[in-house]
C-alpha positions as CSV (number, residue, x, y, z in Angstrom):
1,X,0.1,-0.1,-0.1
2,X,1.4,3.4,-1.1
3,X,2.6,5.7,1.8
4,X,0.2,8.7,2.1
5,X,1.5,12.0,1.2
6,X,2.9,14.5,3.9
7,X,1.0,17.6,5.0
8,X,2.2,20.8,3.4
9,X,2.6,24.5,4.6
10,X,3.0,27.3,2.2
11,X,4.4,30.6,3.5
12,X,2.8,33.4,1.6
13,X,3.4,37.1,1.6
14,X,0.6,39.2,0.2
15,X,1.5,42.8,-1.1
16,X,5.2,42.4,-1.0
17,X,6.1,44.9,1.7
18,X,9.7,45.9,1.6
19,X,10.1,45.6,5.4
20,X,8.9,41.9,4.9
21,X,11.4,41.4,2.2
22,X,14.1,42.6,4.3
23,X,13.1,40.9,7.4
24,X,11.1,37.7,6.7
25,X,12.2,36.7,3.2
26,X,15.8,37.3,3.9
27,X,15.6,35.0,6.9
28,X,14.0,32.3,4.8
29,X,16.9,32.4,2.4
30,X,19.3,31.6,5.0
31,X,17.4,28.5,5.5
32,X,16.9,27.7,2.0
33,X,12.9,28.1,2.3
34,X,10.9,29.0,-0.7
35,X,7.8,31.3,-0.3
36,X,4.9,32.7,-2.6
37,X,5.0,36.5,-2.9
38,X,1.7,38.1,-4.0
39,X,2.5,41.4,-6.0
40,X,0.0,44.1,-6.9
41,X,1.8,45.0,-10.1
42,X,1.2,48.6,-10.3
43,X,2.9,49.3,-6.9
44,X,6.2,47.7,-7.4
45,X,8.7,50.0,-5.5
46,X,6.0,52.4,-4.7
47,X,4.0,53.1,-1.5
48,X,0.6,51.1,-0.8
49,X,-1.5,51.8,2.2
50,X,1.4,54.0,3.5
51,X,3.9,51.3,3.3
52,X,6.7,50.8,0.6
53,X,6.7,47.6,-1.5
54,X,9.9,45.7,-2.8
55,X,11.2,47.1,-5.8
56,X,12.0,45.4,-9.2
57,X,15.5,44.4,-8.0
58,X,14.2,43.0,-4.8
59,X,11.5,40.8,-6.8
60,X,14.1,39.8,-9.1
61,X,16.3,38.6,-6.1
62,X,13.5,36.5,-4.8
63,X,13.0,34.8,-8.1
64,X,16.7,34.1,-8.2
65,X,16.6,32.6,-4.8
66,X,13.6,30.3,-5.7
67,X,10.7,32.3,-4.3
68,X,7.5,32.3,-6.5
69,X,6.0,35.8,-7.7
70,X,2.2,35.6,-7.9
71,X,-0.1,38.0,-9.4
72,X,-2.3,40.0,-6.8
73,X,-4.1,42.1,-9.4
74,X,-2.8,45.6,-10.8
75,X,-4.0,47.9,-8.0
76,X,-5.3,45.6,-5.2
77,X,-9.1,46.6,-5.7
78,X,-12.1,45.0,-4.1
79,X,-13.1,42.9,-7.1
80,X,-16.5,42.4,-5.8
81,X,-17.1,45.9,-5.7
82,X,-15.4,46.8,-9.0
83,X,-17.3,44.1,-10.9
84,X,-20.6,45.9,-10.1
85,X,-19.2,49.1,-11.8
86,X,-17.0,47.9,-14.7
87,X,-16.6,44.1,-15.4
88,X,-14.0,44.7,-18.1
89,X,-11.9,46.6,-15.6
90,X,-12.2,43.8,-13.0
91,X,-11.1,41.4,-15.9
92,X,-8.2,43.6,-16.7
93,X,-7.0,43.7,-13.1
94,X,-6.7,39.9,-13.3
95,X,-5.3,39.6,-16.7
96,X,-3.1,42.6,-17.2
97,X,-1.3,42.1,-13.8
98,X,0.1,38.8,-15.1
99,X,1.3,40.5,-18.4
100,X,3.0,43.3,-16.5
101,X,4.7,41.1,-14.1
102,X,5.9,38.7,-16.8
103,X,7.1,41.6,-18.7
104,X,9.0,43.0,-16.0
105,X,10.5,39.9,-14.4
106,X,10.8,37.8,-17.7
107,X,9.4,34.9,-15.7
108,X,6.1,33.0,-15.9
109,X,3.5,33.9,-13.5
110,X,1.5,30.8,-12.6
111,X,-0.3,31.6,-9.5
112,X,-3.0,34.4,-8.6
113,X,-4.1,35.6,-5.3
114,X,-7.3,37.4,-4.7
115,X,-7.0,40.7,-2.7
116,X,-8.7,41.5,0.5
117,X,-9.8,39.1,3.3
118,X,-13.1,37.3,2.6
119,X,-14.6,40.1,0.5
120,X,-14.0,38.6,-2.9
121,X,-14.5,35.1,-1.5
122,X,-17.8,34.6,0.2
123,X,-21.3,34.5,-0.9
124,X,-24.5,32.4,-0.8
125,X,-22.9,30.1,-3.3
126,X,-19.5,29.8,-1.4
127,X,-16.6,30.8,-3.5
128,X,-17.0,33.4,-6.1
129,X,-17.5,31.5,-9.3
130,X,-17.4,34.5,-11.8
131,X,-13.9,35.4,-10.5
132,X,-12.6,31.9,-10.5
133,X,-13.7,31.5,-14.2
134,X,-11.9,34.8,-15.1
135,X,-8.6,33.7,-13.5
136,X,-8.6,30.0,-14.9
137,X,-7.5,30.7,-18.6
138,X,-4.4,32.7,-17.4
139,X,-3.1,31.0,-14.2
140,X,-2.6,27.3,-12.9
141,X,-4.1,28.2,-9.4
142,X,-5.9,31.0,-7.7
143,X,-6.1,31.6,-3.9
144,X,-8.6,33.3,-1.6
145,X,-7.8,34.3,2.0
146,X,-9.9,33.9,5.0
147,X,-9.5,35.2,8.5
148,X,-9.6,31.9,10.2
149,X,-7.7,28.8,9.8
150,X,-8.5,26.7,6.5
151,X,-7.0,23.4,5.6
152,X,-7.0,22.5,1.9
153,X,-7.4,18.8,1.1
154,X,-4.8,16.7,-0.5
155,X,-5.1,16.0,-3.5
156,X,-6.4,19.3,-4.4
157,X,-9.5,18.9,-6.5
158,X,-9.8,22.5,-7.7
159,X,-6.5,24.5,-7.7
160,X,-8.7,27.7,-8.5
161,X,-10.6,27.6,-5.2
162,X,-7.7,27.1,-2.6
163,X,-7.7,29.2,0.6
164,X,-5.1,30.7,2.7
165,X,-5.1,31.7,6.4
166,X,-4.6,35.4,7.1
167,X,-2.2,35.6,10.1
168,X,-2.9,38.5,12.3
169,X,-0.9,40.1,15.4
170,X,-4.0,38.6,17.6
171,X,-2.9,35.1,16.8
172,X,-0.5,33.8,19.6
173,X,2.5,31.5,18.6
174,X,1.0,28.6,20.5
175,X,-2.2,29.2,18.5
176,X,-0.3,29.1,15.2
177,X,1.7,26.1,16.2
178,X,-1.7,24.2,16.8
179,X,-2.5,24.9,13.1
180,X,0.9,23.5,11.9
181,X,0.4,20.3,14.1
182,X,-3.2,19.8,12.5
183,X,-1.8,20.0,9.0
184,X,1.0,17.6,9.9
185,X,-1.4,15.1,11.6
186,X,-4.1,15.3,9.0
187,X,-1.9,15.7,6.0
188,X,-3.5,18.6,4.5
189,X,-2.3,22.0,3.1
190,X,-2.2,25.0,5.2
191,X,-1.4,28.2,3.5
192,X,-0.1,30.9,6.1
193,X,-0.6,34.3,4.7
194,X,1.6,37.0,6.1
195,X,1.6,40.6,5.3
196,X,4.0,43.0,7.3
197,X,6.8,41.1,9.1
198,X,9.3,43.3,10.7
199,X,10.6,44.9,13.9
200,X,7.9,47.6,14.3
201,X,4.2,47.8,13.4
202,X,2.5,50.7,11.6
203,X,-0.8,52.3,11.7
204,X,-3.6,50.7,9.7
205,X,-4.5,52.5,6.5
206,X,-8.3,51.9,6.9
207,X,-8.8,52.7,10.7
208,X,-6.7,54.6,13.4
209,X,-5.4,51.6,15.0
210,X,-2.2,49.5,14.7
211,X,-2.1,47.3,11.5
212,X,-3.9,44.1,12.1
213,X,-1.8,41.9,9.9
214,X,1.6,42.4,11.7
215,X,4.1,39.9,13.1
216,X,7.3,40.7,14.9
217,X,10.3,39.1,13.2
218,X,11.2,37.2,16.4
219,X,7.7,35.7,16.4
220,X,8.0,34.7,12.9
221,X,11.5,33.1,13.4
222,X,10.2,31.0,16.2
223,X,7.4,30.0,14.1
224,X,9.6,28.9,11.1
225,X,11.8,27.0,13.5
226,X,8.8,25.0,14.7
227,X,7.5,24.3,11.3
228,X,11.1,23.0,10.4
229,X,10.9,20.7,13.5
230,X,7.6,18.9,12.0
231,X,7.4,16.1,9.5
232,X,5.7,18.3,6.8
233,X,6.7,19.8,3.5
234,X,7.3,23.7,2.8
235,X,6.3,24.5,-0.8
236,X,5.2,27.4,-2.8
237,X,1.7,27.7,-4.1
238,X,2.9,26.6,-7.5
239,X,4.9,23.6,-6.2
240,X,2.1,22.6,-3.6
241,X,-0.5,22.4,-6.5
242,X,1.7,20.5,-8.6
243,X,2.8,18.1,-5.8
244,X,-0.7,17.5,-4.4
245,X,-2.6,16.9,-7.8
């Protein structure tokens, strides 16, 4: 009887903040760990929500070191809201971001990541089918993001409806370790989605409070060390889809 596959953890970084590149991704490089970095193409090297994004040279460095660059639309809109106003523009955000990234990086972009937590994902019918259908012809997989842990089954039946778990500063290290334990035990796929990882937090762009999606670099390192102690695979979104299909 063939041995069951191991569980998978994907380390994903949405928005490609420069501080996250300097602190978290550089730390992963020392450990030869690959991640998936979701980039809103129009903001490369610019400021987005009052934080600077990694520039073209940093993204090329990530590719050289084996990280995956995923499309995160052109301008990070709420696609649900945008589609009500202009469906063509909504489609353009999905399609043109791929073209823009591939033109700048001279590298194939296989994965798409929908912006925002839950807003583009949930509805009476579950996952938002119209957006999935728009992404399917251009990408090999597409991910939504939820604000609670989600465990994708292995093998993946539909690579265009995978879901990641947005890590917030309210989540304790012990809580996050339990999610890793579950992925290992049940041999499923956990996508841990980080945004800002660094030495200090910033104020939220949307409310007069500290940014919810922040993790201190010391906590991040502890979490990575814990994941490495488990019998689990660390794969990019692209490689996880390939491995689990």
